N, C-alpha and C positions, 0 to 999 in steps of 0.2 A: 221807318219802323217805330211803332208806338212803344211807350215805356213798358207796357204790359208784355209785349212780345220780346223785348230785350231781357226782361226778368226771366221769362221762360227759357231763353237760350242759356243764360248764366246758370240757372238751376239744372239744366241738362248736362252742362260741362263739368260742374263740381264733382259729381260722383266718379266721373272718368278720371279726374285729376287725382282723387284719393285712391283709386283702384290701380294706379300704375305701380310697378315694382320699385317703390322707393323706400320700403320698410327695411327691417333688419334681415329679411330673407330674400334678397335679390342683389344682382350685380350692380344695380344703380346705387346701392347704398355704400359701395366701396369708393375709396379715394382714387385719384388718377394714378397714384403710385402703387395701387393694390389691385389684386384680382380676386374674383369670387370662386371659392372652392366648394362645390356643391356637396361633396361627401360629408363634410362637417358643417355646412351652411355657415361659412365664416369668410371674412376678408383677410387675405394674406399679402404681405409686402412682396413686390417683385424682387427677386434675388435673395430673399430670406432676410432674417434679422441679423444685426451686427454681432451680437454675442449670444448665440443660441445655447441653451443648457444641454448638458450631456444626458443621454437617455439612461434610464435606470439599469441596474445590473441584470444581465440576462436578455437584454434587448438592444437593438441598434437601428439606425436609419439608413436607407439606401442612399446612393449618390444623388446629390441635388435635392436631398430632403433633410429636414432638421426636426429636432424634438420640440414640441410645444407643450409646456406644462399645463396650460389651461385646458387643453383638449386631451391630455394624457395619451398622446400618440405622436407619430411622425407626420409632418405636413410638408407639402412640396414647396420649393423655392420659386418655381415657375408653374404656370398652368400645366398640370400633368397630362401625359398622353394616355390613351385608353389601354395601353399594354400594362402588364403586371410589372411593378418595380423590381429591379435586379438587386439582390442582396449580395453580401460578401460570400466567398467560398465557405461552405459548411453551414450557412445560415439560410433560413427560409422565410418567405413573406407570409405574414398572418394578416389577411385582409380585414378580418373583424376587428383586430386590435390596431391595425395600420402601423405595423412595425415589423422589423426582422427579428427572428428568434433562432437561437441555436438548438438543434434537436437534442432532447434529453435522452439518457439511457433507457427511460421507460418506453420510448417510442418503438423499441425493438419488439415489444409485445404486439404492437399493431401491425408491424411489418411482416409478421409470420402468423397470420390468423389461422393457418391450417394446422399448426402444431398442437394447440390446446384442444382442437376439435377431434383429434384422433381417439383419445380415450373417452370422449363424451358419450359414445354410444353405450358403453358398458359400465362406465363409472362417471356419472354426471358431475360428481363433486370434484374430480381431479383437476379439470381445467381451472376452476376457481382457486384451488389450492396453489397450483403452479404459478398463477398470475400474482398471488400475494407473496410467494416465496422468492420470485425473481428479483425484487428490489434489493436483495442482499448481494446480488451478483456484482454490482459495481465495487464492493469491498475487495474483490479479487480482480485487480486490473489486468487487462490483456494488452494494453498499449500505453504509450506515453500520453495520449490524449485524455486519459482518465485521471491523470495526476494533477495536483494543484500547482500553482505557479511556483511555490516554494519547494516542490518535490521533483524527483526524477524517477524514471522507470528502470528497475533492475530486472533484466530478463531472466537470469538464472533461477530466480524464485517468483517471477511474475508479480512483483509488488512495487508500490511507490515508496520511495525513501526520501527523508528530508535532506536537502543540501547542507553539507557540513556535519551531518550525523545528529544523533539524539543528544540533547544537552545533558540528560540524566540517564544514561544507559544502564540497564541492569548488569550484574556481574554474571559471567558465564558459569555453568555448573563445574563442580570440582573435577579435576583431571583434564580440563580443557581450557583454552584461552583464545583470545582474538588477536590478529596481527595489528600492527600500528595503522592508525586511520581506519580501523574497523570497530564496530560495536556489536554486542550481543543483542539479538532480536528474539524476544520471548515468544512472539507469535509464530515465527518461522523456525525457532529452535536451532539457530545457526548464527554465525557472524555475518554482518552485512557491511559493505563499504560506505565511507562518508561521501564520496563523489563518484561520478561516472568516469570511465576511462582511467582508472587508477593503475599504477604499476602492479606487477604480480605481488600477492601478499607475502610479507616477510614476518615469520614467526620469531619469537625470542630464542636465545641460545639454548640448545638442547631440545627444541620443539620443532615439529614438522607439520606442514600444511596438508590437510586431507581435503581435496577438492570435492569429493562426494558429499561429505557432511559439512563443508564450508567452515572448518574449525581447525585450530592448532592442537596437536597432541604431543606428549613427550616422547622422545626417541627411546627405544629400548636400550641402546648402547650407552645412554647417558645416566642410567640409573644404576648405582653400585649394587653389587650382589652381596647379601649378608654372608659373612664368614663365621661359622661356628667357632666360638672361642670363649674361654672363661675370663679373659682379661677385659675389664671395663674399657669401653671406648674403642675396641678393635672390631671393625665391621660396621654395619649400617644400623642406625637408630640408637636409642638409649637402652643400655643393658643393665640389668640388676641380677643379683643372686636369686635363683628360683625360690628359695626358702623364704625370702623376704618379699616376695612379689605381692603387689597390691595394685588394684586398678587405679587407686588414687595417685600412685607414683607416676603414671603416664599423664602427659598433657591432655587437655580436653579434646574429645573427638578422636582419640587414638586408642589402640588396642594393644595389650601386652601379649605378644606372641612368643611361645617357646622356640628356641633354636634347635634344629635337628642336627644330630651328630651321626657318626658312623654306626653307632649302636642304638639309634633312637633319639629321643628328645634329651637334651642336656639340661643342666640346671641354669643355663643362661636364657635370657629372654630379651626381647626388644619391643619398643613402642612403635607401632606402625599405623599409618592412616590407611585403613583397609578400603576406603572409598576411592583411592587413587593409586595405591601401591601395586605395581605390576606383578610382583611375585606372591602377593597375598591379597588378591583382589576379592573383596566381599567377605573376608575373614582370614584367619591364620591358616595359610596353606600347610604349615607343619602339622596342624591338628586335623587337617582334612576339611576345615570349615570354609576355606577360601580356595581360589584357583590361581595357579601360576600362569599368567597370560603369556609369558615368554616360552612356555612349553607347548603351545598350540602347534600342532604339526603343520608345516608348510608356511607358517606365518613369518613375515619379514619385518613388519612394523606393527606394533600393537599398542593399545592404551587401556587404561582402567578408568572407566567413567561411571561414577556413582556406584561403585562396587560391582561393576559388570565389565568383563573383558570385551574389548572392541578391536577387531582386526582391521587395521588401516590398509595394509598392503600385504600381498602374498609373494612368496618366492617364485622363481621361474618354474613353470610346470604345474602351478596351482592357480585356482580361481577363488576369489572371495565369495563366501556363501551369501545368500540373499539377506540373512539376518545379521551379517557382519560379525558372526561369532566364531567362524572356523574357515579353513581353507580346503577346497576340494581339489583333489589330484586329477589332472586331465591327461 
């Protein structure tokens, strides 16, 4: 073969040598300990890396997959099969992101597309409004899965509560209190427990638990009954001569109430907290300004909450009214 013919053969072979898949986008560019992953056009080590990083919050990798920061996705530790990767229970595979994701509460909008379409025929604007209003629904949990790791689900009020209770709980309103290991919850307007599976609530001495309102109220039998008398200190409250009566003589937030006698009001009076006083709830009962909660017909256990009588339980043969203000005979 002449020199000219040899040069022609070399010239013909060179383009084929450069055209072989030996660049950055071919399996031949990988090492013997690596395999080529076509989805992301990269070389990956057999068996995965020694110390793979953790995936970001809200995502995870399937079994035999690991997170690769450079690709911002999960990558296989072995040449992957053609089937869809299997994620953990409750997680779904996102093929575009190449990772497992946990379904968010907002996915419920897409799972029931027939619901917003019903009013669309007569009120086209309603479906749009309902979709924007539903993100507020997670604030009313329906199960423990909606609570944070530091919280637990309390079924009686369908809400998430912090383990150990609120570090700075608000005080309950006047005339009510919370049991030990319970706090006042302003949003639910009741007492809530610190932990799940607590023992039955124990109120303080002279107080009783009302399971309906989830709160402690004073027993009627523990409150002394005012006794009309002109002798200072005899009976309930601070008493002064009616002629020298002055609002300033009573402590703050207390009302000077005349004491009723056999022939009407006497010259004696007493200082009462009419926001919680059972026999002068909301004002002086002797003057007709307040109500005697203990005189409610059929009531067995009552309380005075913020100047309003509250029936806690009724005697046998009576049922508590819907507004908890009276007992209805049955």
